[in-house]
C-alpha positions in Angstrom: 117.8 92.9 122.1 120.7 91.0 120.6 121.3 90.8 116.8 120.2 87.6 115.3 122.4 87.6 112.1 124.3 90.3 109.9 123.3 89.4 106.5 125.5 92.0 104.8 128.4 90.4 106.5 127.7 86.9 105.7 126.1 87.2 102.0 126.4 90.9 100.8 125.3 90.0 97.5 121.9 89.4 99.0 121.5 93.2 99.2 122.4 93.7 95.5 118.7 94.1 94.5 118.0 96.2 97.4 121.0 98.6 96.6 120.0 98.8 93.0 116.4 100.0 94.2 118.0 102.8 96.4 120.1 103.9 93.4 116.7 103.8 91.2 115.1 106.3 93.9 117.7 108.5 94.3 118.0 109.1 90.4 114.3 109.4 90.2 111.9 112.3 90.2 111.2 112.5 94.0 113.3 114.7 96.1 115.0 113.9 99.3 112.3 115.3 101.6 109.6 113.2 99.8 111.7 110.0 100.1 112.4 110.7 103.8 108.5 111.2 104.6 108.0 107.7 102.9 110.8 106.0 104.7 109.8 107.6 108.0 106.1 106.8 107.9 106.6 103.4 106.6 109.1 102.8 109.5 106.5 104.1 112.0 103.8 101.9 110.8 106.2 99.0 110.9 108.0 99.8 114.3 111.4 99.6 112.9 113.5 101.5 115.2 116.7 100.9 113.1 115.1 102.7 110.1 113.7 105.4 112.3 116.9 106.4 113.5 118.8 106.1 110.2 116.1 108.0 108.3 115.4 110.6 110.8 119.2 111.8 110.5 118.9 111.6 106.8 115.5 113.7 106.9 117.2 116.3 108.9 120.5 116.3 106.8 118.1 116.7 103.7 116.6 119.9 105.3 113.3 118.4 107.0 112.3 120.4 109.9 112.5 118.5 113.2 109.0 119.6 114.1 107.4 117.9 111.1 109.1 114.7 112.1 107.5 114.9 115.6 104.2 115.3 114.3 104.5 112.8 111.5 102.0 110.2 112.9 99.3 113.0 113.0 99.9 114.2 109.3 96.2 114.0 108.5 95.4 116.7 111.1 98.1 119.0 110.6 98.9 122.0 108.4 102.5 121.2 108.2 102.2 119.1 105.2 101.2 120.0 101.8 98.6 118.6 99.6 100.9 116.5 97.7 102.8 115.2 100.8 99.5 114.2 102.4 98.7 112.1 99.3 102.2 110.7 99.3 101.7 109.7 103.0 98.4 108.4 102.4 99.9 106.1 99.7 102.5 105.0 101.9 100.1 104.1 104.7 97.8 102.2 102.4 100.5 100.2 100.6 102.3 99.5 103.9 99.0 98.4 105.4 98.3 96.4 102.3 96.1 93.7 104.3 93.5 96.3 104.9 92.6 97.5 101.4 95.9 98.0 99.7 96.1 101.2 97.8 92.5 102.6 97.4 90.9 103.6 94.1 90.4 107.2 95.9 93.9 107.6 96.9 95.4 106.3 93.3 93.1 108.8 91.8 94.4 111.8 93.8 97.9 110.7 93.1 97.4 110.7 89.3 96.0 114.2 89.5 99.1 115.5 91.5 102.0 113.1 90.2 103.3 112.2 86.9 103.9 108.4 86.0 107.5 108.4 86.7 106.7 109.9 90.1 103.9 107.4 91.0 106.4 104.6 90.1 109.1 105.9 92.3 106.6 106.5 95.2 105.5 102.9 95.0 108.8 101.6 94.6 110.1 103.7 97.6 107.3 102.4 99.8 108.1 98.7 98.5 111.6 99.1 99.1 111.5 100.7 102.7 109.0 98.1 103.6 111.6 95.3 102.5 114.3 97.2 104.5 111.9 97.3 107.7 111.2 93.7 107.4 115.2 92.7 107.0 115.8 95.0 110.1 113.1 93.6 112.2 113.7 89.9 111.5 117.5 90.2 112.2 117.2 92.5 115.1 119.5 94.9 113.4 121.1 97.3 115.6 121.9 100.8 114.7 125.1 101.2 116.5 126.6 97.9 115.1 125.6 97.8 111.5 127.2 98.5 108.3 124.1 99.2 106.2 
């Protein structure tokens, strides 16, 4: 597949808001592993090869176990993920698949019992951000080997 256009080369300022969101996330209460799980799971759902390649490397660098990345699609049936991580992944799936039911009351309630307000905001913003990146990468056919982002 040939890349359609490179937004960053043509209009880098178009990414200013996205980069600001990424900065917000790195300065927030979530750790790198939590952010990596969100980015990986949303990118799996959206089928974004570019983001999966990038974020799997980031996750491993942050200390994530390769085994957990291999079974991430089956997180519900695995004992490899903590309760906090399972709620985080459940939120990721529900918000990414917003057309189904969105973030359900049940999941939101579980999240409020595990996470403080700042963490909940960061989780929602991380999910929204990676979904935006996925859509940019897929619609422009961004290729990992020739991208500057």
